[in-house]
C-alpha positions in Angstrom: 14.4 8.6 74.7 17.1 11.1 75.4 19.3 13.2 73.1 23.0 12.7 73.3 24.1 16.3 73.1 22.9 18.9 70.7 22.2 18.1 67.1 24.5 19.4 64.5 22.4 21.3 61.8 23.5 23.2 58.8 22.2 24.1 55.3 23.6 20.8 54.1 21.7 18.5 56.5 21.6 17.3 60.1 23.1 14.8 62.6 21.4 13.9 65.9 22.0 11.0 68.3 19.7 9.4 70.9 19.7 6.8 73.6 16.9 4.8 75.1 15.9 3.4 78.5 13.0 1.1 78.8 11.4 1.0 82.2 8.8 -1.8 83.1 7.1 -3.0 86.3 7.7 -6.6 85.1 10.4 -8.5 83.3 9.7 -7.9 79.6 11.7 -10.9 78.3 12.2 -9.2 75.0 15.6 -9.0 73.3 15.4 -5.9 71.1 14.1 -2.4 70.7 12.5 -2.3 67.2 12.0 0.9 65.3 9.7 1.5 62.3 11.0 4.5 60.4 9.1 6.3 57.7 10.6 9.3 55.9 9.2 11.8 53.3 11.4 14.3 51.5 9.5 17.1 49.7 11.3 19.2 47.1 9.9 22.5 46.1 10.9 23.9 42.7 11.2 27.4 41.3 8.3 26.8 38.9 5.9 26.1 41.8 5.9 22.3 41.5 6.8 19.8 44.2 8.1 16.2 44.2 8.3 13.7 47.0 10.6 10.7 47.9 9.6 8.2 50.5 11.3 5.4 52.3 10.5 2.9 55.1 12.8 0.9 57.3 12.4 -1.6 60.2 15.5 -1.7 62.4 16.5 -3.3 65.7 18.8 -2.6 68.6 19.7 -5.3 71.0 18.4 -4.7 74.5 20.3 -5.5 77.7 19.1 -5.5 81.4 20.5 -2.4 83.1 19.3 -2.6 86.7 16.4 -3.3 89.0 15.4 -0.2 91.0 14.1 0.4 94.5 10.5 0.7 93.1 10.9 -2.9 91.8 11.0 -1.7 88.2 13.1 -3.3 85.4 15.4 -1.0 83.4 16.7 -2.0 80.0 19.1 -0.2 77.6 20.5 -0.8 74.2 24.0 -2.3 74.1 26.7 -0.2 75.7 28.4 2.2 73.3 25.5 2.0 70.8 23.3 5.0 70.0 20.5 5.8 67.5 21.9 8.2 64.9 19.7 10.2 62.5 21.6 12.1 59.8 21.1 13.5 56.4 23.6 15.3 54.2 23.7 16.6 50.6 21.3 19.5 50.6 24.1 21.6 49.0 24.2 19.3 46.1 20.6 19.7 45.1 19.9 21.3 41.7 19.6 25.1 41.7 15.9 24.9 40.6 15.1 23.3 44.1 14.2 26.4 46.2 13.2 24.6 49.4 13.3 21.1 50.9 11.4 19.5 53.8 12.2 16.3 55.5 9.8 14.5 57.9 11.1 11.4 59.6 8.7 9.6 61.9 9.8 6.7 64.1 7.7 4.3 66.1 9.8 2.4 68.8 8.8 -0.6 70.9 10.2 -3.8 72.5 10.0 -7.1 70.7 11.9 -10.3 70.1 14.0 -10.4 66.9 15.2 -13.7 65.5 17.6 -14.4 62.6 18.8 -10.8 62.0 22.3 -10.0 60.9 23.3 -7.9 63.9 26.5 -5.8 63.9 28.9 -6.3 66.8 27.3 -3.3 68.4 23.8 -4.9 68.3 22.1 -3.1 65.3 20.3 -4.7 62.4 18.0 -3.9 59.4 14.9 -6.1 59.2 12.8 -6.8 56.1 9.4 -6.0 57.8 7.6 -5.6 61.1 5.6 -8.4 62.6 2.3 -7.8 60.9 3.8 -6.7 57.6 2.3 -3.2 57.7 5.8 -1.7 57.3 8.2 -3.2 54.7 11.7 -1.9 54.4 12.4 0.0 51.2 15.5 2.1 51.3 18.1 3.4 48.8 21.6 2.0 48.7 23.1 5.0 50.4 20.8 4.9 53.5 22.9 3.4 56.3 25.3 2.5 53.6 28.0 0.9 55.8 25.4 -1.6 57.2 24.1 -2.4 53.7 27.6 -3.0 52.4 28.6 -5.4 55.2 25.4 -7.1 56.3 22.3 -8.8 55.0 18.7 -7.5 55.7 17.0 -10.5 57.2 15.2 -11.7 60.3 11.8 -11.8 61.9 10.0 -9.6 64.5 8.1 -11.6 67.1 6.1 -10.9 70.3 5.9 -7.2 69.5 5.1 -4.9 72.5 3.9 -2.2 70.1 0.8 -1.3 72.2 3.2 0.5 74.6 5.5 2.0 71.9 6.5 5.6 71.6 6.6 7.8 68.5 9.0 10.6 67.7 9.3 12.9 64.7 12.2 14.8 63.2 11.5 17.8 60.9 14.0 19.6 58.9 13.2 22.5 56.4 15.6 24.5 54.3 14.6 27.5 52.2 17.3 28.5 49.7 17.0 32.2 50.2 15.5 34.4 52.9 14.0 33.4 56.3 15.8 31.8 59.2 17.5 28.7 57.9 17.5 25.9 58.5 14.5 24.9 60.7 15.1 21.7 62.8 13.0 20.2 65.6 12.4 16.8 67.3 8.9 16.2 68.6 8.2 13.4 71.1 5.0 11.5 71.6 4.3 8.6 74.0 1.7 5.9 74.4 -1.9 6.3 73.3 -1.9 10.1 73.9 0.5 12.7 72.7 3.0 13.9 75.4 4.6 17.2 74.5 8.2 17.7 75.1 10.6 20.6 74.5 12.3 20.5 71.1 15.8 19.1 71.0 18.3 22.0 70.8 20.6 22.2 67.9 23.7 24.2 67.1 24.8 25.4 63.6 27.7 23.5 62.1 29.5 26.0 59.9 
């Protein structure tokens, strides 16, 4: 997983893009990169109370063979021109009584076969659930709104290679007044043990 340039971050939200390269010592024979996304937004109010909103989404990117290297390893990438975009906007529209907001987005990515999905021309699709049903897609109408308006959430995940998946997390926190705002970081994990990586750099978009 690699960032495509610095993220754009402001007091109204964030926008970050990533690309993927899958490297394997054998031919995976899988057609997609599947991601299980879970998000929690926590609102903090001036009276000391908090509220949370949660969503979950299973999505897929078509994989293509990229090349076979000198170490006899297979390299795969998502379709040319496609990237994984993570964005959130609208913090400025929150009610005045919201004094702080925190967003935690956790994504688990792995290779799998996807059948019957309504892929875009760029090779992206929403899926109803993962293979074992432990993650079921539940998203509001405005999340990936363009896809939802033009495509149907359908399809099945098969032959999941989730034992070799990676996890990454996106954290955004905004405090209305005081402090250094906003706070934004992308943490990477990999495989059965956590692998620390430097946070993805961001630049304010003012």
